Biopython code that builds the backbone (N, CA, C, O; Angstrom):
import numpy as np
from Bio.PDB.StructureBuilder import StructureBuilder

atoms = [
    (1, "MET", "N", (120.231, 59.834, 91.170)),
    (1, "MET", "CA", (121.582, 59.890, 90.402)),
    (1, "MET", "C", (122.033, 58.425, 90.275)),
    (1, "MET", "O", (122.086, 57.711, 91.276)),
    (2, "ASN", "N", (122.349, 57.986, 89.088)),
    (2, "ASN", "CA", (122.573, 56.487, 88.941)),
    (2, "ASN", "C", (124.145, 56.163, 89.611)),
    (2, "ASN", "O", (124.837, 57.137, 89.912)),
    (3, "PRO", "N", (124.577, 55.037, 89.791)),
    (3, "PRO", "CA", (125.704, 54.649, 90.325)),
    (3, "PRO", "C", (126.786, 55.167, 89.579)),
    (3, "PRO", "O", (127.752, 55.603, 90.205)),
    (4, "VAL", "N", (126.783, 55.197, 88.063)),
    (4, "VAL", "CA", (128.103, 55.628, 87.314)),
    (4, "VAL", "C", (128.247, 56.997, 87.662)),
    (4, "VAL", "O", (129.315, 57.480, 88.038)),
    (5, "THR", "N", (127.143, 57.652, 87.538)),
    (5, "THR", "CA", (127.040, 59.287, 87.687)),
    (5, "THR", "C", (127.705, 59.632, 89.021)),
    (5, "THR", "O", (128.616, 60.456, 89.104)),
    (6, "ALA", "N", (127.196, 58.948, 90.073)),
    (6, "ALA", "CA", (127.757, 59.236, 91.370)),
    (6, "ALA", "C", (129.431, 58.950, 91.493)),
    (6, "ALA", "O", (130.168, 59.685, 92.151)),
    (7, "VAL", "N", (129.837, 57.920, 90.849)),
    (7, "VAL", "CA", (131.341, 57.714, 91.122)),
    (7, "VAL", "C", (131.846, 58.838, 90.188)),
    (7, "VAL", "O", (132.639, 59.644, 90.675)),
    (8, "VAL", "N", (131.517, 58.959, 89.055)),
    (8, "VAL", "CA", (132.168, 60.239, 88.285)),
    (8, "VAL", "C", (132.147, 61.543, 88.990)),
    (8, "VAL", "O", (133.102, 62.300, 88.813)),
    (9, "VAL", "N", (131.243, 61.870, 89.713)),
    (9, "VAL", "CA", (131.109, 63.076, 90.356)),
    (9, "VAL", "C", (132.017, 62.932, 91.735)),
    (9, "VAL", "O", (132.761, 63.827, 92.137)),
    (10, "PHE", "N", (131.852, 61.795, 92.319)),
    (10, "PHE", "CA", (132.901, 61.702, 93.306)),
    (10, "PHE", "C", (134.379, 62.012, 93.066)),
    (10, "PHE", "O", (135.077, 62.803, 93.701)),
    (11, "ILE", "N", (134.773, 61.133, 91.886)),
    (11, "ILE", "CA", (136.224, 61.340, 91.500)),
    (11, "ILE", "C", (136.502, 62.674, 91.037)),
    (11, "ILE", "O", (137.575, 63.139, 91.420)),
    (12, "ILE", "N", (135.710, 63.469, 90.228)),
    (12, "ILE", "CA", (135.779, 64.691, 89.888)),
    (12, "ILE", "C", (136.140, 65.570, 91.121)),
    (12, "ILE", "O", (137.233, 66.132, 91.199)),
    (13, "ILE", "N", (135.159, 65.670, 92.104)),
    (13, "ILE", "CA", (135.447, 66.279, 93.436)),
    (13, "ILE", "C", (136.649, 66.150, 94.207)),
    (13, "ILE", "O", (137.247, 67.029, 94.828)),
    (14, "TRP", "N", (136.949, 64.802, 94.067)),
    (14, "TRP", "CA", (138.020, 64.162, 94.860)),
    (14, "TRP", "C", (139.310, 64.850, 94.329)),
    (14, "TRP", "O", (140.025, 65.461, 95.124)),
    (15, "TRP", "N", (139.638, 64.770, 92.979)),
    (15, "TRP", "CA", (140.629, 65.571, 92.279)),
    (15, "TRP", "C", (140.855, 66.967, 92.483)),
    (15, "TRP", "O", (141.954, 67.471, 92.714)),
    (16, "LEU", "N", (139.500, 67.713, 92.362)),
    (16, "LEU", "CA", (139.433, 69.203, 92.403)),
    (16, "LEU", "C", (140.000, 69.332, 93.973)),
    (16, "LEU", "O", (140.930, 70.121, 94.141)),
    (17, "THR", "N", (139.571, 68.717, 94.944)),
    (17, "THR", "CA", (139.772, 68.898, 96.199)),
    (17, "THR", "C", (141.079, 68.682, 96.589)),
    (17, "THR", "O", (141.582, 69.359, 97.485)),
    (18, "LEU", "N", (141.862, 67.556, 95.842)),
    (18, "LEU", "CA", (143.164, 67.217, 96.159)),
    (18, "LEU", "C", (144.132, 68.286, 95.632)),
    (18, "LEU", "O", (145.273, 68.361, 96.088)),
    (19, "PHE", "N", (143.680, 69.119, 94.667)),
    (19, "PHE", "CA", (144.702, 70.072, 94.018)),
    (19, "PHE", "C", (144.565, 71.211, 94.888)),
    (19, "PHE", "O", (145.449, 72.064, 94.968)),
    (20, "LEU", "N", (143.242, 71.269, 95.693)),
    (20, "LEU", "CA", (143.151, 72.710, 96.474)),
    (20, "LEU", "C", (143.981, 72.356, 97.816)),
    (20, "LEU", "O", (144.591, 73.245, 98.409)),
    (21, "VAL", "N", (143.976, 70.857, 98.321)),
    (21, "VAL", "CA", (144.613, 70.725, 99.537)),
    (21, "VAL", "C", (146.178, 70.584, 99.537)),
    (21, "VAL", "O", (146.897, 70.752, 100.523)),
    (22, "LEU", "N", (146.618, 70.224, 98.182)),
    (22, "LEU", "CA", (148.235, 69.969, 98.044)),
    (22, "LEU", "C", (149.075, 71.089, 98.644)),
    (22, "LEU", "O", (149.931, 70.782, 99.474)),
    (23, "PRO", "N", (148.926, 72.190, 98.343)),
    (23, "PRO", "CA", (149.579, 73.185, 98.894)),
    (23, "PRO", "C", (149.681, 73.666, 100.366)),
    (23, "PRO", "O", (150.513, 74.476, 100.772)),
    (24, "TRP", "N", (148.774, 73.092, 101.071)),
    (24, "TRP", "CA", (148.553, 73.335, 102.578)),
    (24, "TRP", "C", (149.693, 72.909, 103.203)),
    (24, "TRP", "O", (150.019, 71.729, 103.072)),
    (25, "GLY", "N", (150.500, 73.817, 104.001)),
    (25, "GLY", "CA", (151.594, 73.682, 105.059)),
    (25, "GLY", "C", (152.929, 73.202, 104.253)),
    (25, "GLY", "O", (153.829, 72.603, 104.842)),
    (26, "VAL", "N", (152.996, 73.534, 102.756)),
    (26, "VAL", "CA", (154.222, 73.199, 102.102)),
    (26, "VAL", "C", (155.501, 74.373, 102.454)),
    (26, "VAL", "O", (155.378, 75.594, 102.358)),
    (27, "ARG", "N", (156.585, 73.713, 102.828)),
    (27, "ARG", "CA", (157.551, 74.584, 103.196)),
    (27, "ARG", "C", (158.768, 73.879, 102.266)),
    (27, "ARG", "O", (158.998, 72.673, 102.171)),
    (28, "ARG", "N", (159.415, 74.893, 101.666)),
    (28, "ARG", "CA", (160.784, 74.336, 100.664)),
    (28, "ARG", "C", (162.072, 74.013, 101.808)),
    (28, "ARG", "O", (162.211, 74.527, 102.918)),
    (29, "MET", "N", (162.861, 73.085, 101.200)),
    (29, "MET", "CA", (163.927, 72.788, 101.812)),
    (29, "MET", "C", (165.021, 73.856, 101.969)),
    (29, "MET", "O", (165.480, 74.365, 100.946)),
    (30, "GLU", "N", (165.529, 74.280, 103.331)),
    (30, "GLU", "CA", (166.352, 75.446, 103.307)),
    (30, "GLU", "C", (167.498, 75.349, 102.655)),
    (30, "GLU", "O", (167.925, 76.308, 102.012)),
    (31, "ASN", "N", (168.212, 74.085, 102.735)),
    (31, "ASN", "CA", (169.602, 73.881, 102.333)),
    (31, "ASN", "C", (169.595, 72.563, 101.765)),
    (31, "ASN", "O", (170.074, 71.632, 102.412)),
    (32, "PRO", "N", (168.944, 72.327, 100.261)),
    (32, "PRO", "CA", (169.022, 71.153, 99.663)),
    (32, "PRO", "C", (170.101, 70.523, 99.311)),
    (32, "PRO", "O", (171.062, 71.172, 98.899)),
    (33, "GLU", "N", (170.153, 68.989, 99.416)),
    (33, "GLU", "CA", (171.338, 68.572, 99.235)),
    (33, "GLU", "C", (171.593, 68.437, 97.500)),
    (33, "GLU", "O", (170.684, 68.667, 96.703)),
    (34, "GLU", "N", (172.963, 68.034, 97.088)),
    (34, "GLU", "CA", (173.272, 68.090, 95.883)),
    (34, "GLU", "C", (172.254, 67.050, 95.013)),
    (34, "GLU", "O", (172.242, 65.865, 95.347)),
    (35, "GLY", "N", (171.529, 67.440, 94.060)),
    (35, "GLY", "CA", (170.727, 66.811, 93.164)),
    (35, "GLY", "C", (169.269, 66.926, 93.435)),
    (35, "GLY", "O", (168.428, 66.458, 92.668)),
    (36, "HIS", "N", (168.924, 67.679, 94.756)),
    (36, "HIS", "CA", (167.641, 67.764, 94.950)),
    (36, "HIS", "C", (167.096, 69.104, 94.531)),
    (36, "HIS", "O", (167.827, 70.094, 94.516)),
    (37, "ASP", "N", (165.893, 69.152, 94.210)),
    (37, "ASP", "CA", (165.196, 70.232, 93.418)),
    (37, "ASP", "C", (164.947, 71.142, 94.519)),
    (37, "ASP", "O", (164.482, 70.741, 95.586)),
    (38, "GLN", "N", (165.298, 72.591, 94.252)),
    (38, "GLN", "CA", (165.130, 73.498, 95.463)),
    (38, "GLN", "C", (163.822, 73.843, 95.604)),
    (38, "GLN", "O", (163.584, 74.456, 96.645)),
    (39, "GLY", "N", (162.940, 73.649, 94.912)),
    (39, "GLY", "CA", (161.458, 73.825, 95.059)),
    (39, "GLY", "C", (160.836, 72.821, 95.716)),
    (39, "GLY", "O", (159.698, 73.069, 96.113)),
    (40, "ALA", "N", (161.405, 71.475, 95.990)),
    (40, "ALA", "CA", (160.739, 70.487, 96.475)),
    (40, "ALA", "C", (160.427, 70.665, 98.003)),
    (40, "ALA", "O", (161.266, 71.168, 98.750)),
    (41, "PRO", "N", (159.259, 70.260, 98.428)),
    (41, "PRO", "CA", (158.913, 70.433, 99.736)),
    (41, "PRO", "C", (159.790, 69.819, 100.859)),
    (41, "PRO", "O", (160.428, 68.840, 100.470)),
    (42, "ALA", "N", (159.957, 70.124, 102.028)),
    (42, "ALA", "CA", (160.798, 69.542, 102.985)),
    (42, "ALA", "C", (160.118, 68.148, 103.401)),
    (42, "ALA", "O", (160.669, 67.050, 103.316)),
    (43, "ARG", "N", (158.889, 68.382, 103.840)),
    (43, "ARG", "CA", (157.913, 67.373, 104.227)),
    (43, "ARG", "C", (156.406, 67.290, 103.507)),
    (43, "ARG", "O", (155.416, 67.863, 103.960)),
    (44, "PRO", "N", (156.418, 66.613, 102.512)),
    (44, "PRO", "CA", (155.147, 66.673, 101.696)),
    (44, "PRO", "C", (153.839, 66.171, 102.435)),
    (44, "PRO", "O", (152.751, 66.600, 102.052)),
    (45, "LEU", "N", (153.918, 65.295, 103.456)),
    (45, "LEU", "CA", (152.777, 64.931, 104.204)),
    (45, "LEU", "C", (151.665, 64.411, 103.337)),
    (45, "LEU", "O", (150.558, 64.932, 103.474)),
    (46, "LEU", "N", (151.836, 63.395, 102.416)),
    (46, "LEU", "CA", (151.070, 63.059, 101.240)),
    (46, "LEU", "C", (149.963, 62.172, 101.982)),
    (46, "LEU", "O", (148.787, 62.312, 101.647)),
    (47, "ALA", "N", (150.265, 61.397, 102.834)),
    (47, "ALA", "CA", (149.459, 60.518, 103.300)),
    (47, "ALA", "C", (148.292, 61.451, 104.065)),
    (47, "ALA", "O", (147.092, 61.301, 103.833)),
    (48, "ARG", "N", (148.761, 62.320, 104.900)),
    (48, "ARG", "CA", (147.744, 63.175, 105.577)),
    (48, "ARG", "C", (146.994, 64.107, 104.713)),
    (48, "ARG", "O", (145.924, 64.489, 105.187)),
    (49, "LYS", "N", (147.318, 64.555, 103.557)),
    (49, "LYS", "CA", (146.625, 65.190, 102.757)),
    (49, "LYS", "C", (145.725, 64.371, 101.735)),
    (49, "LYS", "O", (144.769, 64.908, 101.175)),
    (50, "LEU", "N", (146.044, 63.171, 101.540)),
    (50, "LEU", "CA", (144.815, 62.114, 100.846)),
    (50, "LEU", "C", (143.870, 62.060, 101.880)),
    (50, "LEU", "O", (142.721, 62.206, 101.462)),
    (51, "LEU", "N", (143.968, 61.899, 103.090)),
    (51, "LEU", "CA", (142.989, 61.543, 104.158)),
    (51, "LEU", "C", (141.957, 62.801, 104.316)),
    (51, "LEU", "O", (140.736, 62.652, 104.353)),
    (52, "ILE", "N", (142.662, 64.133, 104.409)),
    (52, "ILE", "CA", (141.915, 65.321, 104.275)),
    (52, "ILE", "C", (141.068, 65.461, 103.072)),
    (52, "ILE", "O", (139.881, 65.789, 103.097)),
    (53, "THR", "N", (141.797, 65.177, 101.968)),
    (53, "THR", "CA", (141.090, 65.189, 100.579)),
    (53, "THR", "C", (139.866, 64.296, 100.470)),
    (53, "THR", "O", (138.848, 64.685, 99.898)),
    (54, "SER", "N", (139.977, 63.068, 101.036)),
    (54, "SER", "CA", (138.872, 62.160, 101.163)),
    (54, "SER", "C", (137.960, 62.555, 102.138)),
    (54, "SER", "O", (136.782, 62.313, 101.874)),
    (55, "GLY", "N", (138.209, 63.111, 103.218)),
    (55, "GLY", "CA", (137.090, 63.653, 104.262)),
    (55, "GLY", "C", (136.390, 64.893, 103.643)),
    (55, "GLY", "O", (135.181, 64.996, 103.851)),
    (56, "ILE", "N", (136.966, 65.770, 102.964)),
    (56, "ILE", "CA", (136.314, 66.859, 102.649)),
    (56, "ILE", "C", (135.341, 66.339, 101.371)),
    (56, "ILE", "O", (134.140, 66.576, 101.244)),
    (57, "THR", "N", (136.134, 65.624, 100.534)),
    (57, "THR", "CA", (135.257, 65.021, 99.351)),
    (57, "THR", "C", (134.015, 64.272, 99.851)),
    (57, "THR", "O", (132.984, 64.476, 99.210)),
    (58, "ILE", "N", (133.955, 63.421, 100.916)),
    (58, "ILE", "CA", (132.712, 62.683, 101.174)),
    (58, "ILE", "C", (131.711, 63.560, 101.778)),
    (58, "ILE", "O", (130.530, 63.215, 101.737)),
    (59, "VAL", "N", (132.107, 64.827, 102.421)),
    (59, "VAL", "CA", (131.086, 65.703, 102.902)),
    (59, "VAL", "C", (130.610, 66.475, 101.842)),
    (59, "VAL", "O", (129.417, 66.776, 101.871)),
    (60, "LEU", "N", (131.304, 66.859, 100.907)),
    (60, "LEU", "CA", (130.791, 67.637, 99.646)),
    (60, "LEU", "C", (130.048, 66.657, 98.874)),
    (60, "LEU", "O", (128.928, 67.026, 98.522)),
    (61, "PHE", "N", (130.376, 65.618, 98.568)),
    (61, "PHE", "CA", (129.622, 64.740, 97.662)),
    (61, "PHE", "C", (128.253, 64.299, 98.472)),
    (61, "PHE", "O", (127.253, 64.028, 97.808)),
    (62, "ALA", "N", (128.216, 64.231, 99.884)),
    (62, "ALA", "CA", (126.811, 63.982, 100.351)),
    (62, "ALA", "C", (125.964, 65.374, 100.493)),
    (62, "ALA", "O", (124.772, 65.210, 100.753)),
    (63, "VAL", "N", (126.265, 66.263, 100.403)),
    (63, "VAL", "CA", (125.539, 67.467, 100.187)),
    (63, "VAL", "C", (125.156, 67.542, 98.787)),
    (63, "VAL", "O", (124.015, 67.929, 98.538)),
    (64, "ILE", "N", (126.037, 67.189, 97.715)),
    (64, "ILE", "CA", (125.497, 67.549, 96.507)),
    (64, "ILE", "C", (124.549, 66.360, 96.080)),
    (64, "ILE", "O", (123.563, 66.523, 95.362)),
    (65, "PHE", "N", (125.017, 64.951, 96.684)),
    (65, "PHE", "CA", (123.878, 63.950, 96.324)),
    (65, "PHE", "C", (122.609, 64.406, 97.089)),
    (65, "PHE", "O", (121.545, 64.508, 96.479)),
    (66, "GLY", "N", (122.699, 64.685, 98.432)),
    (66, "GLY", "CA", (121.418, 65.116, 98.907)),
    (66, "GLY", "C", (120.409, 66.180, 98.014)),
    (66, "GLY", "O", (119.199, 66.037, 97.840)),
    (67, "VAL", "N", (121.226, 67.223, 97.533)),
    (67, "VAL", "CA", (120.283, 68.327, 96.749)),
    (67, "VAL", "C", (119.863, 67.406, 95.452)),
    (67, "VAL", "O", (118.688, 67.389, 95.087)),
    (68, "ILE", "N", (120.658, 66.803, 94.914)),
    (68, "ILE", "CA", (120.171, 66.274, 93.695)),
    (68, "ILE", "C", (119.056, 65.240, 93.788)),
    (68, "ILE", "O", (118.143, 65.212, 92.962)),
    (69, "GLU", "N", (119.158, 64.292, 94.930)),
    (69, "GLU", "CA", (118.213, 63.330, 95.145)),
    (69, "GLU", "C", (116.996, 63.918, 95.738)),
    (69, "GLU", "O", (115.897, 63.560, 95.316)),
    (70, "TRP", "N", (117.102, 64.799, 96.690)),
    (70, "TRP", "CA", (115.673, 65.304, 97.410)),
    (70, "TRP", "C", (115.245, 66.605, 96.633)),
    (70, "TRP", "O", (114.057, 66.903, 96.760)),
    (71, "SER", "N", (115.869, 67.266, 96.002)),
    (71, "SER", "CA", (115.175, 68.358, 95.424)),
    (71, "SER", "C", (114.708, 68.117, 93.937)),
    (71, "SER", "O", (113.997, 68.932, 93.349)),
    (72, "GLY", "N", (115.125, 67.019, 93.404)),
    (72, "GLY", "CA", (114.524, 66.871, 92.201)),
    (72, "GLY", "C", (115.326, 67.343, 91.141)),
    (72, "GLY", "O", (114.953, 67.143, 89.985)),
    (73, "LEU", "N", (116.567, 68.051, 91.420)),
    (73, "LEU", "CA", (117.533, 68.645, 90.419)),
    (73, "LEU", "C", (118.168, 67.748, 89.508)),
    (73, "LEU", "O", (118.981, 66.918, 89.913)),
    (74, "SER", "N", (117.805, 67.876, 88.114)),
    (74, "SER", "CA", (118.775, 67.129, 87.264)),
    (74, "SER", "C", (118.976, 67.824, 85.952)),
    (74, "SER", "O", (118.354, 68.822, 85.588)),
    (75, "LEU", "N", (119.886, 67.211, 85.295)),
    (75, "LEU", "CA", (120.213, 68.158, 83.907)),
    (75, "LEU", "C", (118.970, 67.822, 82.950)),
    (75, "LEU", "O", (118.594, 68.729, 82.208)),
    (76, "ARG", "N", (118.312, 66.608, 82.908)),
    (76, "ARG", "CA", (117.248, 66.378, 82.241)),
    (76, "ARG", "C", (115.946, 67.124, 82.491)),
    (76, "ARG", "O", (115.128, 67.455, 81.633)),
    (77, "ALA", "N", (115.886, 67.324, 83.717)),
    (77, "ALA", "CA", (114.622, 68.342, 84.272)),
    (77, "ALA", "C", (114.914, 69.788, 83.686)),
    (77, "ALA", "O", (114.019, 70.471, 83.188)),
    (78, "LEU", "N", (116.247, 70.204, 83.784)),
    (78, "LEU", "CA", (116.316, 71.601, 83.314)),
    (78, "LEU", "C", (116.486, 71.498, 81.919)),
    (78, "LEU", "O", (116.229, 72.595, 81.424)),
    (79, "ALA", "N", (116.787, 70.717, 81.111)),
    (79, "ALA", "CA", (116.668, 70.634, 79.515)),
    (79, "ALA", "C", (115.369, 70.496, 79.236)),
    (79, "ALA", "O", (115.081, 70.795, 78.077)),
    (80, "ASP", "N", (114.427, 70.114, 79.969)),
    (80, "ASP", "CA", (113.047, 69.779, 79.546)),
    (80, "ASP", "C", (112.310, 71.233, 79.976)),
    (80, "ASP", "O", (111.310, 71.573, 79.344)),
    (81, "ARG", "N", (112.740, 71.943, 80.885)),
    (81, "ARG", "CA", (112.201, 73.010, 81.064)),
    (81, "ARG", "C", (112.520, 74.142, 80.396)),
    (81, "ARG", "O", (111.813, 75.143, 80.520)),
    (82, "TYR", "N", (113.413, 74.133, 79.754)),
    (82, "TYR", "CA", (113.901, 75.259, 78.767)),
    (82, "TYR", "C", (113.867, 74.795, 77.411)),
    (82, "TYR", "O", (114.357, 75.495, 76.525)),
    (83, "HIS", "N", (113.345, 73.698, 77.158)),
    (83, "HIS", "CA", (113.294, 73.038, 75.869)),
    (83, "HIS", "C", (114.652, 72.896, 75.003)),
    (83, "HIS", "O", (114.852, 73.336, 73.871)),
    (84, "LEU", "N", (115.525, 72.172, 75.828)),
    (84, "LEU", "CA", (116.836, 72.209, 75.054)),
    (84, "LEU", "C", (117.006, 70.787, 74.469)),
    (84, "LEU", "O", (117.993, 70.514, 73.785)),
]
sb = StructureBuilder()
sb.init_structure("model")
sb.init_model(0)
sb.init_chain("A")
sb.init_seg("    ")
for serial, (resi, resn, name, xyz) in enumerate(atoms, 1):
    if name == "N":
        sb.init_residue(resn, " ", resi, " ")
    sb.init_atom(name, np.array(xyz, "f"), 0.0, 1.0, " ", f" {name:<3s}", serial, name[0])
structure = sb.get_structure()
């Protein structure tokens, strides 16, 4: 996997994982103040969620990178195999 592809794959995995992690532990404010959205979370814990997202992404990327590098799996090989 060339470096540009690796970075793009990492970023895509990171964003997808972020959207999966964002709803974890979200609780609404029970009595929001005037001007606050009723659906806004009481404590969003964004820094913690970003760290969790990064950790999960590193593990997933390592697995995907390993499969691609050591199994010889590639889009080019699949295209050649099926004459695409």
